[in-house]
SERO-4910 file (N, C-alpha, C, O; in steps of 0.05 Angstrom, whole numbers):
BEGIN
 pado doro    nc1    nc2    nc3   cac1   cac2   cac3    cc1    cc2    cc3    oc1    oc2    oc3
  Unk    A   -169   -473    471   -161   -457    448   -182   -433    450   -205   -437    457
  Unk    A   -172   -409    445   -190   -381    442   -181   -367    417   -159   -372    406
  Unk    A   -198   -351    409   -187   -331    387   -175   -312    400   -184   -301    420
  Unk    A   -146   -306    384   -134   -279    387   -123   -275    363   -123   -289    344
  Unk    A   -113   -247    368   -104   -237    342    -72   -242    339    -57   -238    358
  Unk    A    -66   -250    316    -35   -266    308    -24   -248    288    -37   -243    268
  Unk    A     -2   -237    292     19   -224    269     30   -245    258     44   -262    269
  Unk    A     24   -243    229     43   -260    213     60   -245    200     52   -224    190
  Unk    A     83   -252    198    107   -237    188    126   -253    173    139   -270    185
  Unk    A    128   -248    141    151   -261    124    178   -255    139    187   -233    146
  Unk    A    191   -279    142    218   -277    151    247   -284    134    262   -303    136
  Unk    A    249   -263    118    267   -265     91    290   -285    100    291   -307     88
  Unk    A    307   -278    118    334   -290    128    329   -317    142    345   -336    144
  Unk    A    304   -316    152    297   -346    166    286   -363    148    291   -387    153
  Unk    A    271   -359    125    261   -371    104    237   -383    118    235   -408    121
  Unk    A    218   -367    125    194   -376    142    173   -353    145    179   -330    141
  Unk    A    148   -363    152    132   -346    154    126   -351    186    117   -372    195
  Unk    A    132   -328    201    124   -325    234    103   -320    237     90   -307    221
  Unk    A     92   -330    262     66   -324    273     75   -315    298     93   -327    309
  Unk    A     61   -290    311     66   -274    338     42   -263    349     28   -246    338
  Unk    A     38   -276    376     14   -261    393     20   -230    387     42   -220    389
  Unk    A     -7   -215    378     -4   -195    372     -4   -175    395      7   -153    391
  Unk    A    -16   -181    416    -14   -167    441     16   -170    458     28   -150    463
  Unk    A     25   -193    464     45   -205    480     76   -202    465     97   -197    477
  Unk    A     75   -207    436     93   -213    421    102   -238    425    125   -241    415
  Unk    A     93   -259    435    104   -287    438    104   -302    412     83   -304    399
  Unk    A    128   -315    403    130   -325    378    110   -357    385    113   -371    405
  Unk    A     94   -360    365     73   -378    372     77   -404    351     72   -427    356
  Unk    A     87   -394    326     96   -414    307    115   -407    290    126   -385    294
  Unk    A    122   -423    267    140   -416    253    139   -441    227    144   -464    233
  Unk    A    133   -433    203    128   -448    182    153   -447    161    155   -426    148
  Unk    A    169   -467    156    194   -462    139    178   -460    111    155   -469    106
  Unk    A    194   -446     93    183   -444     64    213   -447     49    234   -456     57
  Unk    A    206   -434     22    229   -444      6    240   -415     11    227   -397     21
  Unk    A    272   -417     -1    291   -398      8    281   -368      0    270   -365    -21
  Unk    A    285   -348     16    285   -316     18    256   -314      4    253   -309    -20
  Unk    A    240   -317     19    214   -307     16    214   -276     17    227   -266     35
  Unk    A    199   -260      0    197   -235      0    169   -223      5    164   -210     26
  Unk    A    152   -226    -11    125   -215    -11    105   -233    -11    105   -250    -28
  Unk    A     84   -232      9     64   -252      7     34   -236      8     31   -213     16
  Unk    A     15   -254     -1    -13   -244      1    -35   -266     16    -27   -289     21
  Unk    A    -52   -261     20    -71   -273     33   -100   -283     22   -114   -266     11
  Unk    A   -109   -305     24   -137   -309      7   -158   -293     19   -156   -281     40
  Unk    A   -179   -293      3   -200   -277     16   -215   -281     41   -230   -266     53
  Unk    A   -207   -311     48   -214   -321     82   -200   -318     95   -207   -321    118
  Unk    A   -174   -311     91   -151   -300    105   -140   -330    122   -131   -332    145
  Unk    A   -144   -355    101   -138   -375    117   -105   -393     95    -92   -413    100
  Unk    A   -105   -376     76    -82   -387     64    -67   -365     57    -78   -343     55
  Unk    A    -38   -369     51    -21   -345     49      2   -362     23     13   -383     26
  Unk    A      2   -346      0     19   -348    -17     48   -334    -14     45   -309    -13
  Unk    A     73   -342    -11     96   -326     -4    113   -335    -32    116   -357    -41
  Unk    A    122   -310    -40    141   -312    -65    168   -319    -60    180   -302    -47
  Unk    A    181   -338    -65    205   -346    -59    227   -332    -81    230   -338   -105
  Unk    A    241   -312    -67    257   -295    -88    284   -313    -89    297   -313   -110
  Unk    A    291   -323    -73    314   -342    -76    340   -329    -71    359   -344    -69
  Unk    A    343   -304    -69    368   -285    -56    358   -262    -36    335   -255    -36
  Unk    A    377   -253    -21    368   -240     -3    353   -215    -10    332   -207      1
  Unk    A    370   -200    -32    359   -167    -36    362   -174    -69    375   -192    -79
  Unk    A    348   -154    -81    346   -148   -104    376   -145   -120    382   -158   -140
  Unk    A    390   -126   -107    418   -122   -115    435   -140   -110    459   -133   -110
  Unk    A    429   -167   -105    447   -192   -101    441   -206   -129    419   -207   -138
  Unk    A    462   -216   -142    468   -231   -158    459   -264   -158    456   -276   -136
  Unk    A    455   -278   -182    447   -303   -172    417   -305   -184    402   -286   -184
  Unk    A    410   -334   -198    394   -341   -214    367   -337   -197    347   -329   -208
  Unk    A    365   -344   -167    342   -339   -147    325   -359   -155    330   -376   -172
  Unk    A    300   -357   -138    282   -381   -138    265   -377   -159    267   -357   -173
  Unk    A    243   -400   -163    227   -403   -176    190   -413   -174    173   -420   -190
  Unk    A    192   -410   -144    166   -420   -136    154   -401   -112    167   -385    -99
  Unk    A    129   -407   -111    111   -394    -92    100   -416    -73     86   -434    -82
  Unk    A    106   -413    -47    103   -430    -22     72   -422    -17     65   -399    -22
  Unk    A     53   -440     -7     29   -440     -3     28   -452     20     34   -475     20
  Unk    A     19   -439     45     15   -442     71    -19   -439     86    -34   -420     85
  Unk    A    -24   -463     99    -47   -465    113    -45   -449    136    -33   -459    154
  Unk    A    -55   -423    139    -50   -409    161    -64   -420    188    -48   -419    207
  Unk    A    -87   -429    193    -94   -440    219    -79   -467    224    -75   -475    247
  Unk    A    -72   -481    202    -60   -510    208    -33   -505    208    -20   -525    211
  Unk    A    -19   -483    206      7   -472    212     27   -499    198     43   -513    211
  Unk    A     21   -500    167     36   -519    156     38   -511    122     21   -499    109
  Unk    A     59   -521    115     59   -514     83     43   -538     74     42   -561     83
  Unk    A     31   -527     52      4   -545     42     13   -548      9      0   -565     -2
  Unk    A     31   -536     -5     33   -535    -30     50   -519    -45     65   -507    -29
  Unk    A     54   -513    -71     74   -499    -84     62   -492   -112     48   -507   -125
  Unk    A     70   -469   -118     64   -459   -148     85   -454   -160    101   -436   -154
  Unk    A     88   -473   -181    120   -473   -198    116   -451   -216     93   -447   -226
  Unk    A    141   -435   -223    139   -411   -236    154   -422   -271    154   -409   -292
  Unk    A    165   -449   -263    183   -454   -290    210   -439   -296    230   -434   -281
  Unk    A    207   -433   -318    234   -420   -322    238   -387   -313    257   -371   -315
  Unk    A    216   -384   -304    213   -350   -302    225   -350   -266    215   -364   -248
  Unk    A    242   -337   -266    259   -332   -242    257   -309   -218    255   -286   -226
  Unk    A    257   -314   -196    265   -287   -182    236   -280   -174    233   -255   -174
  Unk    A    211   -295   -166    185   -285   -161    190   -269   -139    203   -278   -120
  Unk    A    181   -243   -140    187   -227   -116    159   -220   -101    156   -222    -76
  Unk    A    136   -209   -121    110   -203   -108     90   -220   -116     91   -233   -137
  Unk    A     69   -222    -97     45   -234   -108     18   -228    -97     14   -226    -73
  Unk    A      0   -225   -116    -24   -214   -109    -49   -227   -121    -47   -237   -144
  Unk    A    -73   -227   -105   -100   -243   -111   -119   -222   -120   -119   -200   -109
  Unk    A   -133   -226   -137   -161   -207   -145   -182   -219   -133   -179   -233   -113
  Unk    A   -204   -214   -143   -232   -221   -118   -238   -243   -135   -257   -256   -124
  Unk    A   -232   -251   -153   -238   -274   -164   -221   -298   -158   -226   -319   -170
  Unk    A   -203   -297   -141   -185   -316   -131   -161   -322   -151   -148   -343   -148
  Unk    A   -154   -305   -170   -137   -311   -192   -111   -297   -173   -112   -278   -158
  Unk    A    -85   -315   -181    -62   -307   -169    -46   -294   -187    -44   -303   -209
  Unk    A    -35   -274   -182    -12   -258   -196     21   -261   -187     28   -253   -165
  Unk    A     34   -269   -199     68   -274   -186     85   -261   -206     92   -273   -226
  Unk    A     95   -231   -201    112   -220   -211    143   -233   -208    153   -238   -186
  Unk    A    155   -237   -232    182   -254   -224    200   -231   -239    202   -228   -263
  Unk    A    211   -217   -220    230   -198   -228    259   -202   -245    271   -185   -258
  Unk    A    264   -224   -242    291   -236   -258    284   -243   -289    302   -246   -305
  Unk    A    259   -245   -295    246   -255   -318    231   -228   -328    230   -225   -353
  Unk    A    221   -211   -315    207   -183   -323    183   -204   -334    181   -204   -359
  Unk    A    168   -217   -323    147   -233   -329    123   -234   -306    127   -242   -283
  Unk    A     99   -225   -317     76   -225   -294     61   -254   -300     45   -258   -318
  Unk    A     69   -276   -280     50   -302   -286     22   -297   -276     20   -285   -254
  Unk    A     -1   -306   -290    -27   -309   -284    -34   -338   -282    -34   -355   -299
  Unk    A    -41   -340   -250    -47   -366   -237    -75   -372   -234    -84   -366   -212
  Unk    A    -93   -383   -253   -122   -377   -251   -136   -393   -230   -157   -387   -217
  Unk    A   -118   -418   -228   -127   -442   -202   -102   -447   -186    -88   -466   -191
  Unk    A    -96   -426   -162    -73   -433   -149    -69   -461   -140    -46   -469   -136
  Unk    A    -89   -476   -135    -92   -500   -124    -76   -518   -148    -64   -538   -141
  Unk    A    -76   -513   -170    -63   -531   -191    -32   -535   -192    -19   -553   -203
  Unk    A    -23   -512   -177      6   -510   -178     20   -497   -199     44   -493   -198
  Unk    A      3   -489   -221     14   -483   -248      1   -460   -259    -23   -456   -256
  Unk    A     21   -441   -274     10   -421   -283     -3   -422   -310      3   -442   -324
  Unk    A    -21   -402   -322    -30   -404   -345    -20   -387   -367    -17   -395   -390
  Unk    A    -14   -363   -359     -5   -346   -371     23   -333   -368     30   -333   -344
  Unk    A     39   -322   -383     64   -307   -372     68   -276   -392     75   -274   -416
  Unk    A     63   -259   -377     56   -234   -396     83   -212   -388     87   -203   -365
  Unk    A    101   -205   -411    120   -185   -408    113   -161   -398     97   -147   -411
  Unk    A    126   -151   -370    123   -129   -361    133   -103   -375    126    -80   -368
  Unk    A    152   -110   -396    158    -84   -416    179    -67   -393    179    -43   -395
  Unk    A    190    -76   -379    207    -58   -357    225    -75   -347    220    -99   -348
  Unk    A    248    -67   -337    271    -76   -318    263    -76   -284    251    -57   -274
  Unk    A    271    -95   -274    275    -96   -244    244    -96   -240    238    -77   -226
  Unk    A    224   -111   -246    194   -113   -239    195   -120   -217    206   -141   -212
  Unk    A    185   -105   -196    187   -113   -169    162   -119   -150    162   -137   -134
  Unk    A    138   -100   -155    114   -105   -141     93   -101   -160     97    -89   -181
  Unk    A     67   -111   -151     46   -113   -170     18   -109   -151     13   -119   -129
  Unk    A      2    -92   -167    -19    -89   -151    -45    -88   -176    -44    -75   -196
  Unk    A    -68   -107   -167    -84   -115   -185   -114   -103   -181   -122   -101   -158
  Unk    A   -131    -94   -202   -161    -83   -193   -173   -110   -184   -162   -131   -192
  Unk    A   -194   -113   -168   -210   -129   -153   -220   -148   -176   -222   -172   -172
  Unk    A   -228   -136   -201   -239   -153   -220   -218   -165   -240   -224   -175   -262
  Unk    A   -190   -162   -231   -172   -170   -254   -168   -160   -276   -151   -171   -290
  Unk    A   -180   -142   -285   -177   -130   -309   -156   -116   -315   -150   -114   -339
  Unk    A   -142   -107   -297   -118    -92   -299    -96   -100   -279   -103   -107   -256
  Unk    A    -69    -98   -283    -53   -106   -267    -29    -88   -266    -16    -86   -287
  Unk    A    -22    -78   -250      1    -48   -251     26    -65   -239     24    -77   -218
  Unk    A     44    -64   -252     75    -73   -247     89    -47   -240     88    -27   -254
  Unk    A    102    -49   -217    133    -28   -214    154    -37   -221    160    -59   -211
  Unk    A    170    -26   -241    191    -29   -250    209    -14   -243    210      9   -253
  Unk    A    233    -25   -221    249     -8   -209    273      3   -223    280     26   -218
  Unk    A    287    -13   -240    306     -5   -259    299     13   -281    315     29   -290
  Unk    A    271     10   -290    258     23   -311    247     51   -308    243     66   -326
  Unk    A    242     56   -281    227     78   -268    200     84   -280    191    107   -285
  Unk    A    187     57   -286    161     56   -299    139     38   -284    145     19   -269
  Unk    A    111     46   -290     98     27   -283     76     18   -310     62     33   -324
  Unk    A     80    -14   -313     64    -24   -334     38    -33   -327     36    -48   -308
  Unk    A     19    -25   -340    -11    -33   -341     -9    -62   -358      0    -63   -381
  Unk    A    -17    -80   -344    -21   -105   -361    -56   -115   -362    -70   -108   -343
  Unk    A    -67   -128   -382    -88   -135   -384    -91   -165   -383    -87   -176   -404
  Unk    A    -96   -178   -364    -95   -205   -358   -116   -222   -372   -112   -246   -378
  Unk    A   -142   -206   -378   -161   -217   -389   -164   -219   -424   -179   -233   -438
  Unk    A   -143   -196   -432   -138   -190   -464   -110   -194   -463    -97   -173   -462
  Unk    A    -96   -219   -462    -67   -218   -467    -56   -209   -490    -32   -203   -491
  Unk    A    -72   -206   -513    -56   -198   -532    -65   -165   -538    -60   -153   -559
  Unk    A    -78   -156   -517    -78   -125   -516    -49   -112   -509    -40   -120   -487
  Unk    A    -33    -95   -523     -3    -87   -512     -8    -70   -480    -26    -55   -474
  Unk    A     13    -78   -467     15    -65   -441     20    -36   -450     27    -29   -473
  Unk    A     15    -20   -429     13      5   -426     38     23   -409     32     30   -385
  Unk    A     57     29   -417     81     38   -406     79     70   -391     76     90   -404
  Unk    A     80     67   -360     72     92   -350     99    106   -338    106     97   -316
  Unk    A    113    125   -348    138    137   -331    135    147   -307    114    161   -304
  Unk    A    149    143   -285    137    150   -263    165    162   -254    178    174   -271
  Unk    A    176    159   -221    197    172   -209    222    142   -209    218    120   -218
  Unk    A    243    151   -198    266    138   -197    257    115   -172    247    121   -150
  Unk    A    262     88   -183    260     66   -168    239     63   -163    237     63   -139
  Unk    A    210     57   -178    188     50   -164    184     25   -147    196      4   -152
  Unk    A    168     28   -130    163      7   -113    142      0   -108    131    -13   -125
  Unk    A    126      4    -79    102     -7    -73     81     11    -86     87     33    -94
  Unk    A     59      3    -87     33     22    -95      7      8    -82      5    -16    -75
  Unk    A    -10     25    -81    -39     18    -69    -59     35    -84    -52     56    -95
  Unk    A    -84     27    -84   -106     34   -102   -123     52    -78   -122     45    -55
  Unk    A   -137     73    -86   -154     82    -70   -181     66    -64   -183     46    -77
  Unk    A   -198     70    -50   -222     57    -42   -239     49    -68   -251     27    -71
  Unk    A   -240     68    -86   -256     69   -108   -241     57   -137   -251     54   -159
  Unk    A   -214     51   -128   -198     45   -147   -199     63   -178   -200     53   -200
  Unk    A   -199     90   -172   -195    109   -187   -168    120   -187   -162    135   -205
  Unk    A   -149    114   -167   -122    129   -173   -106    103   -159   -117     87   -143
  Unk    A    -79    103   -169    -62     87   -160    -38    101   -149    -26    114   -166
  Unk    A    -27    102   -126     -8    116   -113     21     95   -115     24     73   -105
  Unk    A     37    106   -127     62     91   -132     84    107   -114     85    132   -115
  Unk    A     99     93   -101    123    100    -84    155     98   -103    164     77   -114
  Unk    A    165    125   -103    189    122   -117    207    131    -98    208    155    -92
  Unk    A    228    106    -86    245    104    -68    269    124    -71    279    132    -50
  Unk    A    280    134   -101    304    140   -101    298    172   -110    316    188   -113
  Unk    A    272    180   -114    263    207   -122    252    215   -101    250    240   -100
  Unk    A    242    200    -78    230    206    -62    204    230    -67    204    255    -64
  Unk    A    186    214    -76    159    223    -85    139    202    -87    145    178    -88
  Unk    A    117    209    -86     93    189    -99     78    197   -119     66    218   -120
  Unk    A     78    176   -142     69    189   -166     36    177   -168     30    154   -163
  Unk    A     18    200   -176    -10    192   -175    -17    183   -207    -10    199   -225
  Unk    A    -30    160   -214    -41    147   -230    -72    147   -237    -88    136   -223
  Unk    A    -76    159   -259   -110    157   -268   -116    126   -276   -110    120   -299
  Unk    A   -125    109   -260   -132     85   -267   -148     82   -296   -140     64   -312
  Unk    A   -169     98   -301   -185     96   -322   -167    107   -346   -171     94   -367
  Unk    A   -149    128   -348   -132    136   -369   -105    127   -370    -89    134   -388
  Unk    A    -99    115   -352    -76    105   -349    -53    129   -357    -37    128   -376
  Unk    A    -55    151   -339    -37    174   -343    -28    180   -313    -42    173   -294
  Unk    A     -6    191   -309      3    201   -288     -4    232   -284      4    251   -297
  Unk    A    -21    231   -264    -38    258   -259    -20    276   -245    -28    299   -247
  Unk    A     -1    273   -233     18    287   -215     32    272   -194     27    248   -190
  Unk    A     55    289   -178     69    273   -159     67    294   -138     59    317   -140
  Unk    A     75    281   -119     79    298    -86    102    289    -75    104    264    -72
  Unk    A    122    306    -68    145    300    -52    140    290    -26    121    298    -12
  Unk    A    158    270    -19    158    258      8    191    258     18    211    264      4
  Unk    A    190    250     45    221    251     61    232    225     43    220    211     28
  Unk    A    257    225     50    268    203     34    262    178     38    256    169     60
  Unk    A    263    158     11    261    129     17    235    120     14    237     95     17
  Unk    A    206    126      9    192    113      7    187     85     -9    189     82    -34
  Unk    A    182     66     10    187     42     -8    156     23     -9    147     16    -30
  Unk    A    144     17     16    120      1     18     96     27     26    100     50     35
  Unk    A     72     14     21     51     29     25     27     14     29     23     -6     15
  Unk    A      7     22     49    -16     13     52    -34     35     54    -25     58     51
  Unk    A    -64     32     60    -79     54     75    -98     49     92   -107     27     94
  Unk    A   -104     66    104   -133     67    119   -157     80    108   -158     84     84
  Unk    A   -173     85    120   -197    105    101   -190    128    100   -206    140     86
  Unk    A   -172    144    109   -162    176    104   -135    181     93   -127    201     81
  Unk    A   -123    159     98    -90    171     92    -75    142     79    -83    119     79
  Unk    A    -51    152     67    -39    131     57    -12    123     85     -5    143     98
  Unk    A     -4    104     89     13     93    106     38     82     92     36     64     76
  Unk    A     61     96     98     89     93     78    109     85     93    114     99    112
  Unk    A    121     67     90    148     56     99    170     68     88    176     62     64
  Unk    A    187     89    106    204    105     99    232     90    101    244     89    123
  Unk    A    246     75     75    270     64     80    289     83     90    295     85    114
  Unk    A    299    100     69    322    116     79    316    140     98    335    151    110
  Unk    A    288    147    101    282    163    123    276    151    149    270    167    167
  Unk    A    276    123    154    273    114    181    249    122    195    249    134    217
  Unk    A    229    116    181    194    125    197    172    111    184    175     93    168
  Unk    A    153    120    191    126    119    183    112    144    173    102    161    188
  Unk    A    112    146    146     99    170    137     65    165    130     55    147    116
  Unk    A     52    188    144     20    188    137     19    208    116     36    225    115
  Unk    A     -2    206     98     -5    225     80    -38    225     77    -52    206     73
  Unk    A    -44    250     80    -77    252     78    -82    253     47    -71    266     30
  Unk    A   -101    235     46   -113    227     16   -129    250      6   -135    250    -18
  Unk    A   -137    272     20   -154    293     15   -136    316      7   -143    334     -7
  Unk    A   -111    313     19    -92    336     14    -64    323     17    -56    322     40
  Unk    A    -49    313     -2    -29    299     -5     -3    317      6     20    308      9
  Unk    A     -9    337      8     20    352     17     16    353     47     35    361     60
  Unk    A     -8    345     62     -6    343     88      1    317    101    -14    298    106
  Unk    A     28    320    107     42    293    122     49    297    145     48    319    156
  Unk    A     59    270    159     69    270    180     88    243    188     82    220    183
  Unk    A    107    251    199    132    222    197    128    214    231    129    232    249
  Unk    A    126    192    234    135    181    265    159    167    260    160    145    250
  Unk    A    180    180    269    211    170    269    215    136    279    203    131    300
  Unk    A    225    121    270    231     93    279    264     93    283    277    110    270
  Unk    A    276     76    298    303     70    305    320     54    279    344     51    282
  Unk    A    307     46    256    322     33    243    299     34    212    275     35    211
  Unk    A    317     33    193    305     31    166    283     16    163    285     -8    170
  Unk    A    256     27    153    230     15    148    227      2    126    230     15    105
  Unk    A    221    -31    124    223    -43     95    197    -41     90    191    -30     69
  Unk    A    177    -49    107    146    -59    103    133    -47    120    143    -39    141
  Unk    A    105    -45    112     82    -30    133     58    -50    126     55    -61    104
  Unk    A     44    -54    144     11    -65    144      1    -46    166     12    -30    181
  Unk    A    -26    -54    163    -45    -37    177    -71    -58    192    -87    -70    178
  Unk    A    -70    -58    220    -89    -67    234   -115    -47    242   -117    -30    260
  Unk    A   -131    -55    225   -155    -32    225   -173    -32    252   -184    -10    258
  Unk    A   -178    -54    268   -191    -50    288   -174    -36    315   -188    -28    334
  Unk    A   -150    -33    317   -136    -23    335   -122      5    321   -113     22    336
  Unk    A   -122      9    296   -115     34    283    -84     31    286    -70     49    294
  Unk    A    -73      5    279    -46      8    291    -31      0    264    -38    -20    252
  Unk    A    -13     14    258      5      7    232     33    -12    244     43    -12    266
  Unk    A     39    -25    224     59    -46    234     87    -44    211     86    -50    187
  Unk    A    111    -34    227    134    -27    209    153    -48    210    165    -51    231
  Unk    A    157    -62    194    180    -80    195    206    -67    190    207    -52    171
  Unk    A    229    -73    206    250    -55    203    277    -72    204    279    -97    207
  Unk    A    297    -53    201    328    -74    192    340    -82    219    361    -94    221
  Unk    A    326    -74    239    335    -84    269    323   -111    277    328   -117    300
  Unk    A    310   -125    264    298   -148    266    275   -149    284    271   -168    299
  Unk    A    259   -127    282    232   -120    301    211   -108    279    216   -100    257
  Unk    A    191   -109    289    164   -103    281    150    -80    296    134    -84    314
  Unk    A    157    -56    287    144    -35    310    112    -29    304    102    -27    282
  Unk    A    100    -27    327     72    -19    325     68      9    331     75     18    353
  Unk    A     56     24    310     47     53    314     22     59    312      9     53    292
  Unk    A     12     72    334    -18     85    340    -19    105    321     -9    127    324
  Unk    A    -34     98    297    -40    118    279    -60    146    289    -65    165    274
  Unk    A    -69    144    313    -89    163    319    -68    181    334    -67    205    329
  Unk    A    -53    170    352    -32    183    367     -9    195    356      1    216    363
  Unk    A     -1    179    335     24    177    319     48    176    338     67    193    337
  Unk    A     46    155    354     64    146    370     74    119    368     56    103    363
  Unk    A    100    106    372    106     78    376     93     74    403     95     88    423
  Unk    A     78     47    396     70     37    425     85     13    434     85      6    457
  Unk    A     95      1    417    111    -23    424    128    -39    399    127    -32    375
  Unk    A    139    -57    408    153    -67    384    154   -106    388    148   -116    409
  Unk    A    160   -117    371    158   -143    372    185   -154    358    189   -152    334
  Unk    A    205   -168    377    226   -182    358    218   -207    344    206   -225    355
  Unk    A    225   -206    320    222   -229    302    250   -244    295    272   -236    303
  Unk    A    246   -268    278    268   -274    268    281   -260    251    275   -237    251
  Unk    A    307   -270    228    320   -252    215    302   -244    188    289   -259    172
  Unk    A    307   -215    189    298   -200    164    270   -203    159    260   -213    139
  Unk    A    257   -193    180    226   -184    170    215   -171    151    229   -151    146
  Unk    A    195   -174    136    185   -160    118    157   -157    114    148   -145    134
  Unk    A    139   -163     96    111   -157     95     96   -170    122    100   -193    130
  Unk    A     79   -154    132     67   -169    157     37   -157    155     29   -136    144
  Unk    A     20   -179    171    -11   -173    174    -18   -186    195     -1   -201    204
  Unk    A    -39   -183    206    -53   -190    230    -79   -204    222    -96   -193    208
  Unk    A    -80   -231    233   -107   -250    228   -116   -252    259   -105   -245    280
  Unk    A   -144   -264    253   -154   -275    275   -156   -302    276   -167   -312    256
  Unk    A   -147   -318    295   -142   -348    293   -144   -358    323   -143   -344    343
  Unk    A   -148   -382    323   -148   -396    352   -117   -404    361   -103   -413    343
  Unk    A   -111   -402    379    -84   -406    393    -88   -420    424    -68   -424    438
***
């Protein structure tokens, strides 16, 4: 066995976490999980994955949805546990803070679940998001503030897990708020607004919108490198890069299908875009060009790269 770079991708329609060789695209493993996993997050040591089982294919679809988070041992390539959400339905996004606390955002119940000990399989608190269509969550490293994007409300809610009696702060943003990312200093939160085609910039300390910047159509998910935001364009079918020092400085790398999610592999300066054509496109962020693609199982969504023995 040798250490290799392995791409992990949540495969919604296949109800699995897929493993692919980053260089060759060969499928290495497939771990079944609960139906229709959507977002996932990795532990700090990148050995454990937590997958929110939404339970239906899309947010627009009716149905009660799921109520679990599947826990996968990444090196062991097997499922090892479950976090139960009880009566709170349609968990869509998950995040971990620097202390190892797990946050589970339940869209169907508009609740953010706080899981202090993920190994216990139980949540400790359920905080109202004060919004509709609660879809994505971003948490400060110290766990003091969790930001929930509410698609139907066009808002982001700041919640305070360590002070649950402190009322949440509802911050109006654009239409259909989705993914968000913090800058390196955790001073700014950048929120993607799919239907108003703009990025809202939130001051993390004051919990106020500082302004917004227009984008091409359909920004949905976002991550960043040291200098730029990397944005998946759903309607615009591409990778958008946005200079953090000058947000008006933007560039689009076209893709042949709608982009759903974006990840980043820093060692190779590669963005990874999951798309509707059942492929993950790899984009060199230095040359701003597609360098190859990897075919996956049904409905790839969030994606990352880990180093492991294969």
